[in-house]
C-alpha positions in Angstrom: 229.7 -153.0 -164.7 233.2 -152.3 -163.4 236.2 -151.1 -165.4 239.3 -151.8 -163.5 242.5 -150.3 -164.8 246.1 -151.0 -163.8 248.6 -148.4 -164.8 248.6 -149.7 -168.4 245.8 -152.1 -168.8 242.1 -152.6 -168.1 239.9 -155.5 -167.2 236.1 -155.6 -167.1 234.4 -158.1 -164.8 230.6 -157.6 -164.9 229.0 -159.0 -161.6 225.4 -160.1 -161.6 224.9 -159.3 -165.3 224.1 -161.4 -168.4 227.1 -162.6 -170.5 228.4 -160.1 -173.0 229.9 -160.6 -176.4 233.6 -160.4 -175.7 234.3 -159.4 -179.2 231.8 -156.7 -180.0 230.7 -155.2 -176.7 231.5 -151.4 -176.8 232.9 -151.4 -173.3 235.5 -153.9 -174.2 236.3 -152.1 -177.4 236.8 -148.9 -175.4 239.0 -150.8 -172.9 241.1 -152.1 -175.8 241.6 -148.5 -176.9 242.5 -147.4 -173.3 244.9 -150.3 -173.1 247.1 -149.0 -175.9 247.4 -145.4 -174.6 248.8 -144.1 -171.3 248.2 -140.4 -171.8 245.3 -139.0 -169.7 243.8 -137.0 -172.5 243.6 -140.0 -174.7 241.9 -141.9 -171.9 239.4 -139.1 -171.5 238.5 -139.2 -175.2 238.1 -142.9 -175.1 235.8 -142.8 -172.1 233.7 -140.2 -173.9 233.5 -142.6 -176.8 232.4 -145.3 -174.3 229.5 -143.1 -173.1 228.4 -142.4 -176.7 228.7 -146.1 -177.8 226.6 -147.3 -174.9 224.1 -144.4 -174.9 225.1 -143.6 -171.3 224.8 -140.0 -169.9 228.2 -138.3 -169.5 230.1 -139.7 -166.6 232.7 -138.8 -163.9 236.2 -140.2 -164.3 238.4 -140.7 -161.3 241.3 -142.7 -160.0 241.4 -144.7 -156.7 243.0 -147.7 -155.2 245.3 -149.0 -152.6 249.1 -149.5 -152.6 248.6 -152.6 -154.7 246.4 -151.1 -157.5 246.7 -148.1 -159.6 243.1 -147.2 -159.5 239.5 -148.1 -160.5 236.9 -146.6 -162.8 233.4 -147.7 -162.1 230.2 -147.6 -164.2 226.9 -148.5 -162.6 223.2 -148.3 -163.5 220.9 -146.4 -161.1 217.2 -146.0 -161.2 216.9 -146.8 -164.9 219.9 -144.6 -165.8 223.6 -145.2 -166.1 226.4 -143.0 -165.0 230.1 -143.4 -164.5 231.2 -143.4 -160.8 234.7 -143.3 -159.4 235.9 -144.3 -155.9 238.0 -141.9 -153.8 241.7 -142.7 -153.4 243.5 -142.8 -150.1 242.1 -144.7 -147.2 238.4 -143.6 -147.5 237.3 -146.6 -149.6 233.7 -146.4 -148.4 233.2 -143.1 -150.2 232.5 -142.8 -153.9 232.3 -139.9 -156.4 229.7 -138.5 -158.8 229.8 -135.6 -161.2 226.9 -133.5 -162.3 226.6 -131.0 -165.2 230.0 -129.5 -165.1 233.6 -130.5 -165.9 235.6 -130.6 -162.6 232.6 -131.3 -160.3 232.9 -134.2 -157.9 230.4 -135.3 -155.3 231.5 -137.9 -152.8 228.7 -140.0 -151.4 228.1 -143.2 -149.6 226.4 -145.3 -150.7 225.2 -144.9 -154.4 223.2 -141.8 -155.1 220.1 -141.9 -157.3 219.9 -139.0 -159.8 216.8 -137.6 -161.4 216.3 -137.0 -165.1 218.0 -133.6 -165.0 221.1 -135.0 -163.3 223.5 -135.8 -166.1 227.2 -136.4 -165.5 230.0 -134.8 -167.4 233.6 -136.0 -167.9 235.8 -135.0 -165.0 239.0 -136.2 -163.6 240.2 -136.5 -160.0 243.4 -134.5 -159.5 246.5 -136.7 -159.3 247.4 -134.7 -156.3 244.7 -136.6 -154.3 246.7 -139.8 -154.4 249.7 -138.2 -152.8 250.8 -138.3 -149.2 249.5 -135.8 -146.7 252.6 -133.8 -146.8 252.7 -133.6 -150.6 249.0 -132.7 -151.2 248.6 -129.3 -152.9 245.4 -127.3 -153.2 243.5 -127.0 -156.5 242.6 -123.4 -157.2 238.9 -122.7 -156.6 238.1 -126.2 -155.4 235.5 -126.3 -152.7 234.2 -129.1 -150.6 230.8 -129.4 -148.8 231.0 -131.7 -145.8 227.6 -133.4 -145.3 228.6 -135.2 -142.0 226.5 -137.2 -139.6 225.5 -135.4 -136.3 224.8 -137.2 -133.0 224.0 -136.1 -129.4 227.7 -136.8 -128.5 229.5 -133.5 -128.9 233.0 -134.9 -128.6 232.1 -137.4 -131.4 230.7 -134.6 -133.6 233.9 -132.6 -133.2 236.0 -135.6 -134.1 233.8 -136.4 -137.1 234.0 -132.8 -138.4 237.8 -132.9 -138.0 238.0 -136.1 -140.1 235.8 -134.6 -142.8 237.9 -131.5 -142.9 240.9 -133.8 -143.4 239.2 -135.5 -146.3 238.5 -132.1 -147.9 242.2 -131.3 -147.5 243.2 -134.6 -149.1 240.9 -133.9 -152.0 242.8 -130.7 -152.7 240.1 -128.3 -151.6 241.0 -124.6 -151.1 237.8 -124.0 -149.1 235.5 -126.4 -147.2 232.0 -125.9 -145.7 230.5 -127.6 -142.7 226.7 -127.9 -142.1 224.4 -126.0 -139.8 224.5 -127.0 -136.1 227.1 -129.8 -136.6 228.2 -130.1 -133.0 224.7 -130.4 -131.4 221.3 -132.0 -132.0 219.1 -129.7 -134.0 216.7 -128.9 -131.1 216.0 -125.5 -129.5 216.2 -127.2 -126.1 219.7 -128.5 -126.9 221.2 -125.3 -127.9 222.0 -123.9 -124.5 223.7 -127.1 -123.4 225.9 -127.3 -126.5 226.6 -123.6 -126.8 230.1 -122.3 -126.6 231.9 -119.0 -126.2 233.3 -118.2 -129.6 236.2 -116.0 -130.8 235.7 -112.6 -132.4 236.7 -111.5 -135.9 240.4 -111.0 -135.9 241.1 -113.5 -133.2 243.7 -116.3 -133.7 244.8 -119.3 -131.7 247.4 -117.4 -129.8 246.7 -114.0 -128.3 249.1 -111.1 -128.6 251.0 -112.3 -125.5 251.5 -115.8 -127.0 249.1 -117.6 -124.7 246.1 -119.6 -126.0 242.6 -118.3 -125.2 241.1 -120.9 -122.8 237.6 -119.5 -122.8 236.7 -120.6 -126.3 234.9 -123.9 -126.8 236.5 -126.9 -128.4 234.5 -126.6 -131.6 235.9 -123.3 -132.6 239.4 -124.3 -131.4 239.3 -127.4 -133.7 238.2 -125.3 -136.7 241.1 -122.8 -136.1 243.6 -125.6 -135.6 242.5 -127.5 -138.7 242.5 -124.4 -140.9 246.0 -123.7 -139.8 247.1 -127.3 -140.3 245.5 -127.7 -143.8 246.0 -124.1 -145.0 242.3 -124.1 -146.2 239.6 -121.6 -145.7 237.0 -123.2 -143.4 233.4 -121.9 -143.4 232.5 -123.5 -140.1 228.8 -124.3 -140.7 227.2 -123.2 -137.5 227.2 -124.0 -133.8 225.3 -122.5 -130.9 227.1 -119.5 -129.5 226.8 -118.3 -125.9 227.3 -114.5 -125.5 226.0 -112.1 -122.8 223.3 -114.5 -121.7 222.1 -114.9 -125.2 222.3 -117.8 -127.6 223.1 -117.3 -131.3 223.2 -119.7 -134.3 226.7 -118.7 -135.5 229.0 -119.5 -138.4 232.8 -118.9 -138.0 235.0 -118.3 -141.1 238.6 -119.2 -140.6 241.5 -118.4 -143.0 244.5 -120.6 -143.7 246.5 -119.1 -140.9 243.8 -120.0 -138.3 242.5 -116.4 -138.0 238.8 -115.6 -137.7 237.9 -113.5 -140.8 234.1 -113.7 -140.5 231.4 -114.4 -138.0 227.8 -114.7 -139.1 225.0 -114.9 -136.6 221.8 -116.2 -138.3 219.8 -113.2 -139.1 216.4 -114.7 -139.8 215.2 -117.2 -137.2 213.4 -120.4 -138.2 209.9 -119.8 -136.7 207.4 -121.8 -138.8 204.2 -123.8 -138.4 203.3 -125.8 -141.5 199.9 -127.5 -141.0 200.4 -131.3 -141.3 204.1 -130.8 -141.7 206.4 -129.3 -139.1 206.4 -126.7 -136.3 209.7 -125.2 -135.1 210.5 -122.0 -133.3 214.1 -121.1 -133.0 213.2 -117.8 -131.2 212.3 -119.8 -128.1 216.1 -120.1 -127.5 218.0 -118.1 -130.1 218.6 -114.4 -130.8 218.9 -113.2 -134.4 222.0 -111.6 -135.7 222.2 -107.9 -136.8 224.4 -107.8 -139.9 225.5 -109.1 -143.3 228.6 -111.2 -143.4 231.2 -111.6 -146.2 234.9 -112.3 -146.4 237.6 -112.3 -149.1 239.7 -115.3 -150.2 243.2 -114.0 -150.8 244.6 -114.5 -154.3 247.5 -113.1 -156.3 247.5 -109.4 -157.0 245.5 -108.7 -160.2 244.1 -112.2 -160.4 240.3 -112.0 -160.7 239.8 -115.7 -161.5 240.0 -116.7 -157.8 237.1 -117.3 -155.4 237.1 -113.6 -154.5 234.5 -112.2 -152.1 232.1 -114.7 -150.5 228.9 -113.9 -148.7 227.5 -116.1 -145.9 224.0 -116.8 -144.6 222.6 -119.7 -142.5 219.7 -121.9 -143.6 216.5 -119.8 -143.2 218.5 -116.7 -144.4 218.3 -118.2 -147.9 214.5 -117.5 -148.1 215.2 -113.8 -148.1 216.3 -112.6 -151.5 216.9 -109.1 -150.2 219.8 -110.4 -148.0 221.3 -112.2 -150.9 221.0 -109.1 -153.1 222.7 -107.0 -150.4 225.7 -109.4 -150.5 225.9 -109.7 -154.3 225.1 -106.1 -155.4 226.3 -103.9 -152.6 229.2 -106.0 -151.4 230.1 -107.6 -154.8 230.1 -111.2 -153.6 230.7 -113.8 -156.3 229.7 -116.8 -154.1 227.0 -117.2 -151.5 227.3 -120.0 -148.9 224.4 -121.2 -146.8 225.0 -124.0 -144.2 221.5 -125.3 -143.6 219.4 -128.0 -142.2 216.1 -128.1 -144.1 213.7 -130.8 -142.9 211.6 -133.4 -144.7 208.7 -131.0 -145.3 210.5 -128.0 -146.6 213.6 -129.8 -148.1 211.9 -131.7 -151.0 209.9 -128.6 -151.9 212.3 -125.7 -151.5 216.0 -126.7 -150.9 217.1 -126.9 -154.5 214.5 -124.3 -155.7 215.8 -121.6 -153.3 219.5 -122.5 -154.0 218.9 -122.0 -157.7 216.8 -118.9 -157.1 219.5 -117.2 -155.2 222.1 -118.1 -157.8 220.0 -116.6 -160.6 219.1 -113.5 -158.5 222.7 -112.8 -157.7 224.3 -114.2 -160.8 226.7 -116.1 -158.6 227.6 -119.5 -157.4 225.6 -120.7 -154.4 226.7 -123.5 -152.1 224.4 -125.1 -149.6 225.7 -127.6 -147.0 223.4 -129.8 -144.9 224.0 -132.4 -142.1 223.4 -136.0 -143.2 220.1 -137.5 -142.4 220.3 -139.8 -139.5 217.8 -142.4 -138.4 216.2 -142.0 -135.0 218.2 -143.6 -132.1 217.4 -147.1 -131.2 217.0 -148.6 -127.7 218.5 -151.8 -126.5 215.8 -153.8 -128.1 216.4 -152.1 -131.5 213.1 -150.1 -131.3 212.8 -146.4 -132.1 213.7 -144.7 -128.8 213.1 -141.1 -129.9 210.3 -140.7 -127.4 212.8 -141.6 -124.6 215.6 -139.4 -126.0 216.6 -136.2 -124.1 216.0 -134.1 -127.3 213.6 -134.6 -130.1 215.0 -136.2 -133.3 215.4 -134.0 -136.3 215.6 -135.4 -139.8 217.7 -133.2 -142.1 217.0 -133.2 -145.8 220.7 -133.5 -146.8 221.4 -133.0 -150.6 224.3 -130.6 -150.2 224.5 -128.7 -153.5 226.5 -126.5 -155.7 224.6 -124.3 -158.2 226.1 -122.2 -161.0 225.3 -118.5 -161.9 223.1 -119.9 -164.7 221.0 -121.7 -162.1 222.3 -125.2 -162.9 222.8 -127.8 -160.2 226.3 -128.8 -161.0 227.1 -131.0 -158.0 224.9 -132.6 -155.4 224.4 -135.8 -153.3 221.6 -137.6 -151.5 220.8 -137.6 -147.8 223.6 -139.9 -146.6 227.0 -138.9 -145.2 228.9 -137.3 -148.2 231.5 -134.8 -149.3 230.6 -132.8 -152.4 233.7 -131.4 -154.2 233.5 -128.8 -157.0 236.0 -126.8 -159.0 234.4 -123.4 -159.6 235.0 -121.6 -162.9 234.7 -118.0 -161.6 234.7 -116.7 -165.2 231.1 -117.9 -165.3 230.1 -115.2 -162.9 231.6 -112.5 -165.1 230.1 -114.0 -168.2 226.6 -114.2 -166.7 226.7 -110.6 -165.4 227.8 -109.3 -168.7 225.4 -111.4 -170.8 222.3 -110.5 -168.7 223.3 -107.3 -167.0 220.5 -107.0 -164.5 222.7 -105.2 -161.9 223.1 -102.3 -164.3 219.4 -102.3 -165.3 217.9 -101.7 -161.9 215.1 -99.0 -161.9 216.3 -97.0 -158.9 213.6 -94.5 -159.7 211.1 -97.2 -158.6 212.9 -99.2 -156.0 216.3 -99.2 -154.2 218.3 -101.5 -152.1 219.6 -99.9 -148.9 222.0 -101.3 -146.4 220.3 -100.2 -143.2 223.1 -101.4 -140.9 225.5 -99.1 -142.8 222.9 -96.2 -142.5 222.7 -96.7 -138.8 226.5 -96.3 -138.4 
């Protein structure tokens, strides 16, 4: 059923549904309450009452619309459950929003996303800043966006798609956005050399010291730096194949709001697996592993410990190694871990969420995982599956980009389709978790010890 508000009134058309009692139906009663109040906090309480009255799980509240409408609030039943959904404002009308288990969590997905029995929504509200013009949009502190974008064999198209998704994150008020693993190339070892680029180093910016642009860098990295500078966001650039000294790396660039490279992670653990009856993949056929841990700091006001703070980065298969995560959280004091990844349809259903939650509990931190959207195999002119005729084998990504809290709760996620997951992170939860269950202070260093070998080598 749809709840369609104007600035001061609500109407409730219910398509493809049996007639309702227009006098006693709880949704209409709630609409009458909302109709008499314009203050947002009153609206929020009324919607909570709606959820209770109709035995719905908690829902996400948002505002959207065109120039002719003030917005829309949508409720819909999915897979035997019901949740409140809101459409995104601005021009991206094909996207919709879902919340899961935390106030201020929004997941933008297209089309509707089915949730399992654990996935209960909570009341949240899209920032009014999202409905402003591009020049008036302001960032919301600690808001992050995971960009689950579709990837094709057309590199130029992939770069343009990534640029559009970054713009959407900016329009959603994000302070930081994350792209998926291998977003500019097909996920195939044979494709990596063709799509690989020369990438900038940590400390590089768009203009060199003499004021000239570095022409040796690939278009993917230049786009990331330009968009970071334009939107004033931190961009964790997923990963792209990097060409360096006749070697190919799977590399993530981190760009700050001034367009400067503040981090560069080369995937440490290469994805070499052979699951009988499942999948066989060997990244080491083409790629070389990285040699260090990667983290960066999100600048905040002096003395403000409620910001995003220090963030550690890994790529996909790196998430299976808790030692690497512990190195980032315990030795480098990271409060957030980010893993762009592209799990497949064998490992994804079994381990994607499990590993994300495991690393969050291990490190008592937020963990963000960002996947490419799952794309169907390409079709030939007759509409048949042409994967066998394609230059590179088709790879089906699991999707389900996810945000997990320090308690191990999945607070925002989506399905496998193109999506943008937006979350406002309450960084006090990291401090609370580490104080309540102080495992970092309870280590038995007489029995075991974490050593940063790369530091020891230096």
